[in-house]
TORKOL-4160 file (C-alpha; in steps of 0.2 Angstrom, whole numbers, padded with zeros to 4 digits, m for minus):
425
<pt num="1" X="m0056" Y="m0110" Z="m0118"/>
<pt num="2" X="m0058" Y="m0127" Z="m0110"/>
<pt num="3" X="m0047" Y="m0141" Z="m0120"/>
<pt num="4" X="m0055" Y="m0153" Z="m0107"/>
<pt num="5" X="m0072" Y="m0151" Z="m0095"/>
<pt num="6" X="m0072" Y="m0169" Z="m0087"/>
<pt num="7" X="m0076" Y="m0169" Z="m0066"/>
<pt num="8" X="m0072" Y="m0183" Z="m0056"/>
<pt num="9" X="m0084" Y="m0184" Z="m0042"/>
<pt num="10" X="m0079" Y="m0199" Z="m0034"/>
<pt num="11" X="m0066" Y="m0202" Z="m0021"/>
<pt num="12" X="m0050" Y="m0213" Z="m0025"/>
<pt num="13" X="m0041" Y="m0221" Z="m0015"/>
<pt num="14" X="m0033" Y="m0207" Z="m0005"/>
<pt num="15" X="m0016" Y="m0215" Z="m0001"/>
<pt num="16" X="m0014" Y="m0207" Z="0018"/>
<pt num="17" X="0004" Y="m0216" Z="0019"/>
<pt num="18" X="0011" Y="m0207" Z="0002"/>
<pt num="19" X="0002" Y="m0191" Z="0010"/>
<pt num="20" X="0011" Y="m0193" Z="0027"/>
<pt num="21" X="0027" Y="m0196" Z="0019"/>
<pt num="22" X="0027" Y="m0181" Z="0007"/>
<pt num="23" X="0023" Y="m0171" Z="0022"/>
<pt num="24" X="0037" Y="m0178" Z="0031"/>
<pt num="25" X="0047" Y="m0170" Z="0017"/>
<pt num="26" X="0041" Y="m0154" Z="0015"/>
<pt num="27" X="0045" Y="m0153" Z="0034"/>
<pt num="28" X="0064" Y="m0160" Z="0034"/>
<pt num="29" X="0070" Y="m0151" Z="0021"/>
<pt num="30" X="0064" Y="m0135" Z="0030"/>
<pt num="31" X="0072" Y="m0140" Z="0045"/>
<pt num="32" X="0087" Y="m0145" Z="0034"/>
<pt num="33" X="0088" Y="m0127" Z="0025"/>
<pt num="34" X="0089" Y="m0119" Z="0044"/>
<pt num="35" X="0070" Y="m0111" Z="0040"/>
<pt num="36" X="0060" Y="m0122" Z="0053"/>
<pt num="37" X="0068" Y="m0120" Z="0071"/>
<pt num="38" X="0051" Y="m0122" Z="0082"/>
<pt num="39" X="0047" Y="m0140" Z="0089"/>
<pt num="40" X="0030" Y="m0135" Z="0090"/>
<pt num="41" X="0028" Y="m0130" Z="0073"/>
<pt num="42" X="0037" Y="m0145" Z="0065"/>
<pt num="43" X="0023" Y="m0156" Z="0075"/>
<pt num="44" X="0009" Y="m0143" Z="0068"/>
<pt num="45" X="0017" Y="m0144" Z="0050"/>
<pt num="46" X="0021" Y="m0163" Z="0052"/>
<pt num="47" X="0000" Y="m0164" Z="0056"/>
<pt num="48" X="m0007" Y="m0154" Z="0043"/>
<pt num="49" X="m0015" Y="m0163" Z="0029"/>
<pt num="50" X="m0013" Y="m0148" Z="0014"/>
<pt num="51" X="m0021" Y="m0157" Z="0002"/>
<pt num="52" X="m0040" Y="m0152" Z="0012"/>
<pt num="53" X="m0035" Y="m0134" Z="0013"/>
<pt num="54" X="m0026" Y="m0136" Z="m0008"/>
<pt num="55" X="m0039" Y="m0148" Z="m0016"/>
<pt num="56" X="m0034" Y="m0142" Z="m0034"/>
<pt num="57" X="m0021" Y="m0131" Z="m0040"/>
<pt num="58" X="m0017" Y="m0122" Z="m0055"/>
<pt num="59" X="m0004" Y="m0125" Z="m0067"/>
<pt num="60" X="0006" Y="m0116" Z="m0081"/>
<pt num="61" X="0004" Y="m0126" Z="m0098"/>
<pt num="62" X="0011" Y="m0111" Z="m0110"/>
<pt num="63" X="0030" Y="m0104" Z="m0111"/>
<pt num="64" X="0032" Y="m0087" Z="m0102"/>
<pt num="65" X="0028" Y="m0074" Z="m0113"/>
<pt num="66" X="0013" Y="m0082" Z="m0123"/>
<pt num="67" X="m0003" Y="m0072" Z="m0121"/>
<pt num="68" X="m0016" Y="m0078" Z="m0117"/>
<pt num="69" X="m0009" Y="m0091" Z="m0105"/>
<pt num="70" X="m0014" Y="m0106" Z="m0104"/>
<pt num="71" X="m0017" Y="m0116" Z="m0087"/>
<pt num="72" X="m0024" Y="m0133" Z="m0082"/>
<pt num="73" X="m0034" Y="m0136" Z="m0065"/>
<pt num="74" X="m0029" Y="m0151" Z="m0055"/>
<pt num="75" X="m0040" Y="m0160" Z="m0046"/>
<pt num="76" X="m0031" Y="m0170" Z="m0033"/>
<pt num="77" X="m0045" Y="m0184" Z="m0030"/>
<pt num="78" X="m0042" Y="m0187" Z="m0052"/>
<pt num="79" X="m0031" Y="m0204" Z="m0055"/>
<pt num="80" X="m0023" Y="m0195" Z="m0069"/>
<pt num="81" X="m0017" Y="m0179" Z="m0057"/>
<pt num="82" X="m0015" Y="m0185" Z="m0043"/>
<pt num="83" X="0005" Y="m0186" Z="m0043"/>
<pt num="84" X="0008" Y="m0171" Z="m0052"/>
<pt num="85" X="m0006" Y="m0163" Z="m0038"/>
<pt num="86" X="0002" Y="m0169" Z="m0022"/>
<pt num="87" X="0020" Y="m0165" Z="m0028"/>
<pt num="88" X="0018" Y="m0145" Z="m0030"/>
<pt num="89" X="0007" Y="m0145" Z="m0013"/>
<pt num="90" X="0020" Y="m0155" Z="m0001"/>
<pt num="91" X="0034" Y="m0142" Z="m0013"/>
<pt num="92" X="0034" Y="m0128" Z="m0001"/>
<pt num="93" X="0029" Y="m0117" Z="m0017"/>
<pt num="94" X="0016" Y="m0105" Z="m0019"/>
<pt num="95" X="m0001" Y="m0117" Z="m0023"/>
<pt num="96" X="m0013" Y="m0104" Z="m0037"/>
<pt num="97" X="m0029" Y="m0109" Z="m0032"/>
<pt num="98" X="m0042" Y="m0097" Z="m0040"/>
<pt num="99" X="m0047" Y="m0088" Z="m0055"/>
<pt num="100" X="m0054" Y="m0074" Z="m0060"/>
<pt num="101" X="m0062" Y="m0072" Z="m0042"/>
<pt num="102" X="m0071" Y="m0090" Z="m0046"/>
<pt num="103" X="m0082" Y="m0099" Z="m0035"/>
<pt num="104" X="m0071" Y="m0112" Z="m0031"/>
<pt num="105" X="m0083" Y="m0125" Z="m0027"/>
<pt num="106" X="m0088" Y="m0126" Z="m0044"/>
<pt num="107" X="m0072" Y="m0126" Z="m0050"/>
<pt num="108" X="m0068" Y="m0140" Z="m0064"/>
<pt num="109" X="m0052" Y="m0147" Z="m0068"/>
<pt num="110" X="m0045" Y="m0148" Z="m0086"/>
<pt num="111" X="m0038" Y="m0134" Z="m0097"/>
<pt num="112" X="m0040" Y="m0118" Z="m0099"/>
<pt num="113" X="m0035" Y="m0101" Z="m0108"/>
<pt num="114" X="m0032" Y="m0079" Z="m0101"/>
<pt num="115" X="m0036" Y="m0074" Z="m0086"/>
<pt num="116" X="m0027" Y="m0071" Z="m0071"/>
<pt num="117" X="m0025" Y="m0080" Z="m0055"/>
<pt num="118" X="m0031" Y="m0069" Z="m0040"/>
<pt num="119" X="m0027" Y="m0083" Z="m0024"/>
<pt num="120" X="m0012" Y="m0093" Z="m0019"/>
<pt num="121" X="m0005" Y="m0102" Z="m0002"/>
<pt num="122" X="0007" Y="m0090" Z="0003"/>
<pt num="123" X="0027" Y="m0098" Z="m0002"/>
<pt num="124" X="0031" Y="m0112" Z="0011"/>
<pt num="125" X="0047" Y="m0106" Z="0022"/>
<pt num="126" X="0039" Y="m0089" Z="0021"/>
<pt num="127" X="0023" Y="m0095" Z="0029"/>
<pt num="128" X="0037" Y="m0103" Z="0044"/>
<pt num="129" X="0046" Y="m0086" Z="0046"/>
<pt num="130" X="0033" Y="m0076" Z="0049"/>
<pt num="131" X="0024" Y="m0089" Z="0062"/>
<pt num="132" X="0039" Y="m0090" Z="0068"/>
<pt num="133" X="0042" Y="m0071" Z="0070"/>
<pt num="134" X="0024" Y="m0071" Z="0079"/>
<pt num="135" X="0028" Y="m0079" Z="0094"/>
<pt num="136" X="0012" Y="m0088" Z="0095"/>
<pt num="137" X="0007" Y="m0094" Z="0112"/>
<pt num="138" X="m0007" Y="m0107" Z="0117"/>
<pt num="139" X="m0020" Y="m0096" Z="0121"/>
<pt num="140" X="m0017" Y="m0082" Z="0111"/>
<pt num="141" X="m0030" Y="m0073" Z="0100"/>
<pt num="142" X="m0026" Y="m0072" Z="0085"/>
<pt num="143" X="m0031" Y="m0065" Z="0068"/>
<pt num="144" X="m0026" Y="m0067" Z="0050"/>
<pt num="145" X="m0030" Y="m0057" Z="0039"/>
<pt num="146" X="m0033" Y="m0058" Z="0017"/>
<pt num="147" X="m0031" Y="m0078" Z="0023"/>
<pt num="148" X="m0035" Y="m0085" Z="0008"/>
<pt num="149" X="m0034" Y="m0102" Z="0007"/>
<pt num="150" X="m0029" Y="m0104" Z="0026"/>
<pt num="151" X="m0013" Y="m0113" Z="0027"/>
<pt num="152" X="m0006" Y="m0102" Z="0038"/>
<pt num="153" X="m0022" Y="m0098" Z="0048"/>
<pt num="154" X="m0025" Y="m0118" Z="0053"/>
<pt num="155" X="m0006" Y="m0119" Z="0058"/>
<pt num="156" X="m0009" Y="m0103" Z="0069"/>
<pt num="157" X="m0025" Y="m0113" Z="0076"/>
<pt num="158" X="m0014" Y="m0126" Z="0080"/>
<pt num="159" X="m0003" Y="m0115" Z="0090"/>
<pt num="160" X="m0014" Y="m0105" Z="0098"/>
<pt num="161" X="m0028" Y="m0119" Z="0103"/>
<pt num="162" X="m0044" Y="m0123" Z="0098"/>
<pt num="163" X="m0058" Y="m0107" Z="0095"/>
<pt num="164" X="m0044" Y="m0095" Z="0098"/>
<pt num="165" X="m0040" Y="m0090" Z="0078"/>
<pt num="166" X="m0048" Y="m0081" Z="0067"/>
<pt num="167" X="m0047" Y="m0076" Z="0048"/>
<pt num="168" X="m0053" Y="m0061" Z="0037"/>
<pt num="169" X="m0055" Y="m0064" Z="0020"/>
<pt num="170" X="m0062" Y="m0050" Z="0006"/>
<pt num="171" X="m0068" Y="m0062" Z="m0006"/>
<pt num="172" X="m0082" Y="m0074" Z="m0003"/>
<pt num="173" X="m0080" Y="m0087" Z="m0014"/>
<pt num="174" X="m0062" Y="m0090" Z="m0006"/>
<pt num="175" X="m0069" Y="m0085" Z="0012"/>
<pt num="176" X="m0083" Y="m0099" Z="0009"/>
<pt num="177" X="m0072" Y="m0110" Z="0003"/>
<pt num="178" X="m0057" Y="m0109" Z="0017"/>
<pt num="179" X="m0070" Y="m0111" Z="0031"/>
<pt num="180" X="m0078" Y="m0127" Z="0025"/>
<pt num="181" X="m0059" Y="m0133" Z="0022"/>
<pt num="182" X="m0057" Y="m0128" Z="0040"/>
<pt num="183" X="m0071" Y="m0136" Z="0047"/>
<pt num="184" X="m0066" Y="m0150" Z="0039"/>
<pt num="185" X="m0050" Y="m0152" Z="0046"/>
<pt num="186" X="m0055" Y="m0146" Z="0063"/>
<pt num="187" X="m0043" Y="m0136" Z="0069"/>
<pt num="188" X="m0055" Y="m0125" Z="0077"/>
<pt num="189" X="m0052" Y="m0110" Z="0068"/>
<pt num="190" X="m0066" Y="m0097" Z="0065"/>
<pt num="191" X="m0067" Y="m0089" Z="0042"/>
<pt num="192" X="m0079" Y="m0072" Z="0041"/>
<pt num="193" X="m0079" Y="m0064" Z="0025"/>
<pt num="194" X="m0075" Y="m0043" Z="0024"/>
<pt num="195" X="m0064" Y="m0030" Z="0021"/>
<pt num="196" X="m0044" Y="m0036" Z="0028"/>
<pt num="197" X="m0039" Y="m0018" Z="0033"/>
<pt num="198" X="m0055" Y="m0016" Z="0046"/>
<pt num="199" X="m0046" Y="m0030" Z="0054"/>
<pt num="200" X="m0062" Y="m0041" Z="0063"/>
<pt num="201" X="m0069" Y="m0029" Z="0079"/>
<pt num="202" X="m0081" Y="m0043" Z="0087"/>
<pt num="203" X="m0067" Y="m0054" Z="0092"/>
<pt num="204" X="m0052" Y="m0039" Z="0097"/>
<pt num="205" X="m0040" Y="m0034" Z="0105"/>
<pt num="206" X="m0028" Y="m0048" Z="0097"/>
<pt num="207" X="m0013" Y="m0053" Z="0105"/>
<pt num="208" X="m0004" Y="m0056" Z="0088"/>
<pt num="209" X="m0013" Y="m0050" Z="0071"/>
<pt num="210" X="m0003" Y="m0056" Z="0054"/>
<pt num="211" X="m0008" Y="m0050" Z="0037"/>
<pt num="212" X="m0006" Y="m0060" Z="0022"/>
<pt num="213" X="m0007" Y="m0045" Z="0013"/>
<pt num="214" X="0005" Y="m0032" Z="0009"/>
<pt num="215" X="m0001" Y="m0013" Z="0011"/>
<pt num="216" X="0009" Y="0004" Z="0005"/>
<pt num="217" X="0006" Y="0010" Z="0027"/>
<pt num="218" X="m0002" Y="0002" Z="0041"/>
<pt num="219" X="m0021" Y="0002" Z="0044"/>
<pt num="220" X="m0024" Y="0010" Z="0060"/>
<pt num="221" X="m0038" Y="m0001" Z="0062"/>
<pt num="222" X="m0027" Y="m0016" Z="0065"/>
<pt num="223" X="m0016" Y="m0005" Z="0077"/>
<pt num="224" X="m0033" Y="m0003" Z="0088"/>
<pt num="225" X="m0034" Y="m0019" Z="0090"/>
<pt num="226" X="m0019" Y="m0026" Z="0095"/>
<pt num="227" X="m0021" Y="m0030" Z="0115"/>
<pt num="228" X="m0005" Y="m0023" Z="0127"/>
<pt num="229" X="0009" Y="m0035" Z="0124"/>
<pt num="230" X="0002" Y="m0040" Z="0107"/>
<pt num="231" X="0013" Y="m0040" Z="0091"/>
<pt num="232" X="0007" Y="m0035" Z="0073"/>
<pt num="233" X="0016" Y="m0041" Z="0057"/>
<pt num="234" X="0013" Y="m0035" Z="0039"/>
<pt num="235" X="0022" Y="m0032" Z="0023"/>
<pt num="236" X="0023" Y="m0013" Z="0017"/>
<pt num="237" X="0024" Y="m0011" Z="0001"/>
<pt num="238" X="0029" Y="0001" Z="m0012"/>
<pt num="239" X="0024" Y="0001" Z="m0030"/>
<pt num="240" X="0040" Y="m0009" Z="m0034"/>
<pt num="241" X="0039" Y="m0028" Z="m0032"/>
<pt num="242" X="0058" Y="m0028" Z="m0031"/>
<pt num="243" X="0063" Y="m0026" Z="m0014"/>
<pt num="244" X="0050" Y="m0029" Z="0000"/>
<pt num="245" X="0047" Y="m0023" Z="0019"/>
<pt num="246" X="0043" Y="m0033" Z="0036"/>
<pt num="247" X="0034" Y="m0020" Z="0046"/>
<pt num="248" X="0033" Y="m0027" Z="0064"/>
<pt num="249" X="0022" Y="m0020" Z="0076"/>
<pt num="250" X="0020" Y="m0023" Z="0098"/>
<pt num="251" X="0009" Y="m0015" Z="0110"/>
<pt num="252" X="0020" Y="m0012" Z="0125"/>
<pt num="253" X="0010" Y="m0018" Z="0143"/>
<pt num="254" X="0008" Y="0003" Z="0146"/>
<pt num="255" X="m0002" Y="0004" Z="0129"/>
<pt num="256" X="0015" Y="0012" Z="0118"/>
<pt num="257" X="0015" Y="0007" Z="0100"/>
<pt num="258" X="0032" Y="0002" Z="0095"/>
<pt num="259" X="0036" Y="m0001" Z="0076"/>
<pt num="260" X="0051" Y="m0005" Z="0064"/>
<pt num="261" X="0053" Y="m0011" Z="0049"/>
<pt num="262" X="0067" Y="m0020" Z="0039"/>
<pt num="263" X="0071" Y="m0027" Z="0021"/>
<pt num="264" X="0071" Y="m0044" Z="0017"/>
<pt num="265" X="0072" Y="m0055" Z="0003"/>
<pt num="266" X="0053" Y="m0059" Z="0000"/>
<pt num="267" X="0035" Y="m0051" Z="0008"/>
<pt num="268" X="0016" Y="m0053" Z="0004"/>
<pt num="269" X="0009" Y="m0046" Z="m0012"/>
<pt num="270" X="m0002" Y="m0028" Z="m0010"/>
<pt num="271" X="m0017" Y="m0028" Z="m0006"/>
<pt num="272" X="m0034" Y="m0028" Z="m0020"/>
<pt num="273" X="m0031" Y="m0014" Z="m0031"/>
<pt num="274" X="m0016" Y="m0009" Z="m0028"/>
<pt num="275" X="m0007" Y="m0009" Z="m0043"/>
<pt num="276" X="0013" Y="m0016" Z="m0046"/>
<pt num="277" X="0024" Y="m0009" Z="m0059"/>
<pt num="278" X="0031" Y="m0020" Z="m0072"/>
<pt num="279" X="0047" Y="m0020" Z="m0083"/>
<pt num="280" X="0041" Y="m0037" Z="m0093"/>
<pt num="281" X="0037" Y="m0024" Z="m0109"/>
<pt num="282" X="0052" Y="m0017" Z="m0108"/>
<pt num="283" X="0066" Y="m0031" Z="m0107"/>
<pt num="284" X="0067" Y="m0033" Z="m0125"/>
<pt num="285" X="0071" Y="m0015" Z="m0129"/>
<pt num="286" X="0084" Y="m0015" Z="m0115"/>
<pt num="287" X="0089" Y="m0030" Z="m0121"/>
<pt num="288" X="0091" Y="m0020" Z="m0139"/>
<pt num="289" X="0097" Y="m0003" Z="m0133"/>
<pt num="290" X="0105" Y="m0005" Z="m0117"/>
<pt num="291" X="0109" Y="0014" Z="m0118"/>
<pt num="292" X="0123" Y="0028" Z="m0118"/>
<pt num="293" X="0138" Y="0023" Z="m0108"/>
<pt num="294" X="0145" Y="0035" Z="m0095"/>
<pt num="295" X="0159" Y="0032" Z="m0078"/>
<pt num="296" X="0152" Y="0028" Z="m0063"/>
<pt num="297" X="0161" Y="0024" Z="m0046"/>
<pt num="298" X="0146" Y="0016" Z="m0038"/>
<pt num="299" X="0147" Y="m0003" Z="m0033"/>
<pt num="300" X="0129" Y="m0006" Z="m0029"/>
<pt num="301" X="0130" Y="m0017" Z="m0013"/>
<pt num="302" X="0126" Y="m0035" Z="m0011"/>
<pt num="303" X="0105" Y="m0039" Z="m0015"/>
<pt num="304" X="0108" Y="m0046" Z="0005"/>
<pt num="305" X="0109" Y="m0026" Z="0008"/>
<pt num="306" X="0091" Y="m0026" Z="0013"/>
<pt num="307" X="0091" Y="m0007" Z="0022"/>
<pt num="308" X="0100" Y="m0001" Z="0005"/>
<pt num="309" X="0088" Y="m0009" Z="m0006"/>
<pt num="310" X="0072" Y="m0007" Z="0004"/>
<pt num="311" X="0079" Y="0013" Z="0005"/>
<pt num="312" X="0078" Y="0014" Z="m0015"/>
<pt num="313" X="0060" Y="0005" Z="m0016"/>
<pt num="314" X="0056" Y="0022" Z="m0007"/>
<pt num="315" X="0068" Y="0037" Z="m0012"/>
<pt num="316" X="0071" Y="0027" Z="m0029"/>
<pt num="317" X="0052" Y="0026" Z="m0033"/>
<pt num="318" X="0045" Y="0019" Z="m0048"/>
<pt num="319" X="0058" Y="0007" Z="m0053"/>
<pt num="320" X="0059" Y="m0010" Z="m0053"/>
<pt num="321" X="0073" Y="m0024" Z="m0055"/>
<pt num="322" X="0075" Y="m0035" Z="m0069"/>
<pt num="323" X="0082" Y="m0051" Z="m0057"/>
<pt num="324" X="0088" Y="m0061" Z="m0073"/>
<pt num="325" X="0099" Y="m0050" Z="m0081"/>
<pt num="326" X="0116" Y="m0056" Z="m0082"/>
<pt num="327" X="0123" Y="m0038" Z="m0073"/>
<pt num="328" X="0113" Y="m0026" Z="m0065"/>
<pt num="329" X="0098" Y="m0019" Z="m0074"/>
<pt num="330" X="0084" Y="m0006" Z="m0064"/>
<pt num="331" X="0069" Y="0002" Z="m0076"/>
<pt num="332" X="0057" Y="0016" Z="m0073"/>
<pt num="333" X="0045" Y="0010" Z="m0085"/>
<pt num="334" X="0033" Y="0025" Z="m0084"/>
<pt num="335" X="0047" Y="0036" Z="m0087"/>
<pt num="336" X="0051" Y="0021" Z="m0102"/>
<pt num="337" X="0072" Y="0024" Z="m0093"/>
<pt num="338" X="0084" Y="0011" Z="m0087"/>
<pt num="339" X="0101" Y="0008" Z="m0084"/>
<pt num="340" X="0112" Y="m0006" Z="m0085"/>
<pt num="341" X="0126" Y="m0009" Z="m0074"/>
<pt num="342" X="0144" Y="m0016" Z="m0081"/>
<pt num="343" X="0155" Y="m0025" Z="m0068"/>
<pt num="344" X="0171" Y="m0020" Z="m0065"/>
<pt num="345" X="0174" Y="m0008" Z="m0077"/>
<pt num="346" X="0166" Y="0006" Z="m0070"/>
<pt num="347" X="0152" Y="0011" Z="m0082"/>
<pt num="348" X="0135" Y="0010" Z="m0083"/>
<pt num="349" X="0122" Y="0012" Z="m0098"/>
<pt num="350" X="0108" Y="0023" Z="m0096"/>
<pt num="351" X="0092" Y="0027" Z="m0106"/>
<pt num="352" X="0078" Y="0035" Z="m0107"/>
<pt num="353" X="0076" Y="0054" Z="m0099"/>
<pt num="354" X="0076" Y="0049" Z="m0081"/>
<pt num="355" X="0093" Y="0042" Z="m0075"/>
<pt num="356" X="0088" Y="0030" Z="m0062"/>
<pt num="357" X="0108" Y="0026" Z="m0060"/>
<pt num="358" X="0110" Y="0043" Z="m0053"/>
<pt num="359" X="0097" Y="0040" Z="m0041"/>
<pt num="360" X="0102" Y="0025" Z="m0035"/>
<pt num="361" X="0120" Y="0032" Z="m0032"/>
<pt num="362" X="0110" Y="0045" Z="m0022"/>
<pt num="363" X="0102" Y="0035" Z="m0008"/>
<pt num="364" X="0119" Y="0024" Z="m0007"/>
<pt num="365" X="0127" Y="0042" Z="0000"/>
<pt num="366" X="0113" Y="0046" Z="0012"/>
<pt num="367" X="0112" Y="0027" Z="0018"/>
<pt num="368" X="0129" Y="0025" Z="0020"/>
<pt num="369" X="0129" Y="0045" Z="0026"/>
<pt num="370" X="0115" Y="0036" Z="0039"/>
<pt num="371" X="0131" Y="0021" Z="0044"/>
<pt num="372" X="0118" Y="0009" Z="0034"/>
<pt num="373" X="0107" Y="0006" Z="0043"/>
<pt num="374" X="0096" Y="m0012" Z="0040"/>
<pt num="375" X="0081" Y="m0007" Z="0053"/>
<pt num="376" X="0070" Y="0006" Z="0052"/>
<pt num="377" X="0059" Y="0015" Z="0066"/>
<pt num="378" X="0041" Y="0017" Z="0062"/>
<pt num="379" X="0032" Y="0033" Z="0070"/>
<pt num="380" X="0013" Y="0029" Z="0068"/>
<pt num="381" X="0003" Y="0044" Z="0075"/>
<pt num="382" X="m0014" Y="0042" Z="0085"/>
<pt num="383" X="m0023" Y="0054" Z="0076"/>
<pt num="384" X="m0020" Y="0042" Z="0058"/>
<pt num="385" X="m0009" Y="0055" Z="0052"/>
<pt num="386" X="0004" Y="0052" Z="0040"/>
<pt num="387" X="0017" Y="0038" Z="0045"/>
<pt num="388" X="0036" Y="0042" Z="0044"/>
<pt num="389" X="0049" Y="0032" Z="0043"/>
<pt num="390" X="0069" Y="0038" Z="0051"/>
<pt num="391" X="0083" Y="0027" Z="0054"/>
<pt num="392" X="0089" Y="0036" Z="0069"/>
<pt num="393" X="0089" Y="0054" Z="0074"/>
<pt num="394" X="0100" Y="0067" Z="0070"/>
<pt num="395" X="0105" Y="0080" Z="0052"/>
<pt num="396" X="0112" Y="0061" Z="0045"/>
<pt num="397" X="0099" Y="0050" Z="0048"/>
<pt num="398" X="0089" Y="0042" Z="0031"/>
<pt num="399" X="0070" Y="0046" Z="0032"/>
<pt num="400" X="0054" Y="0049" Z="0021"/>
<pt num="401" X="0033" Y="0047" Z="0024"/>
<pt num="402" X="0025" Y="0030" Z="0018"/>
<pt num="403" X="0011" Y="0034" Z="0005"/>
<pt num="404" X="m0009" Y="0032" Z="0012"/>
<pt num="405" X="m0020" Y="0019" Z="0010"/>
<pt num="406" X="m0031" Y="0027" Z="0000"/>
<pt num="407" X="m0017" Y="0032" Z="m0015"/>
<pt num="408" X="0001" Y="0026" Z="m0023"/>
<pt num="409" X="0012" Y="0040" Z="m0021"/>
<pt num="410" X="0030" Y="0040" Z="m0021"/>
<pt num="411" X="0036" Y="0041" Z="m0002"/>
<pt num="412" X="0044" Y="0061" Z="0002"/>
<pt num="413" X="0060" Y="0062" Z="0008"/>
<pt num="414" X="0061" Y="0071" Z="0023"/>
<pt num="415" X="0074" Y="0082" Z="0032"/>
<pt num="416" X="0073" Y="0089" Z="0048"/>
<pt num="417" X="0070" Y="0107" Z="0043"/>
<pt num="418" X="0055" Y="0098" Z="0032"/>
<pt num="419" X="0049" Y="0088" Z="0044"/>
<pt num="420" X="0034" Y="0099" Z="0050"/>
<pt num="421" X="0030" Y="0107" Z="0035"/>
<pt num="422" X="0027" Y="0090" Z="0027"/>
<pt num="423" X="0015" Y="0083" Z="0042"/>
<pt num="424" X="0005" Y="0096" Z="0043"/>
<pt num="425" X="0002" Y="0094" Z="0024"/>
């Protein structure tokens, strides 16, 4: 139900000075925080008119837990919306742009209830981190997968030069919307509608491939389309959104594929149809019934111990962390089980048929025995077989198998004795 249905078709004073100041302020924040270090990317960010790519934006107007959610669509050309819209667009936060796969050219400003957001821009500091990690040079042939509104593609095009950067977007409405806006910017980027999992054969091979969607394993098409000396970067996702992994794939000058996986504080959302777990419906129960107490000698590593938490995402499958809790709280929603730590007193409370705390204890023992790795090697068989993760070699190495693209099966921990059998299954 819309509470406001007026449109505003006339273009008001664009106030270019205000937009330029907002762009510069965003760039200066990113540089002051130590996120932005590449001078070429700084120049691209300073020149990019984000308002062309994000002309409208949804903001939440209802309290958390309200059902249905009430949104308001801000129109950057409307005098009543412009100040809030501009602050949001240049805040660096993720900007919500599409609801329920709607056509974007027909959006009407105002309030609307229900539905879910199906497209958004990426958190700007993460966009910067990704583009810097890609090491994009002028003349590189660049492919952006799951492009969305096109912010990262526009920045990449500024780094590669005209007609060297292209994007693939599954949603036809979004692809057309982004294509029109990129053309208005004149950055020389191309955009096609298609399945990002297939890459884009007509312009292959690519010096750089970036995926803005998380995948459970590496699609073979992406690897096949990577040029010698090329770099491919994507998020590897589990069913738990709590602990993402960044996978960097390189092809050597001789054609050999090398890949590593590393944890981090943030990552891209999973591909369409891949369902994340949520503990939202269990939080009230966790607060009311924290569980039976038991002693523990396990002190979980800090949040910055990304190698441990990444390992836990795979080897303690189906578990979600409740980051807003006062103490470490993890929930296995499908088993109606959880664990609540009591720091400092050597106790933990566990509830339900599954002791997720014991599983975390076991993974910590294995992770410590493997010398607390933060970086993992990814084996990508040329025949498209199961992709293996390993922290190293030897009997103490921490290992598992990535789930296939077609399903969400939990990862399987491997031992040297079981590797061959698992690989043949």
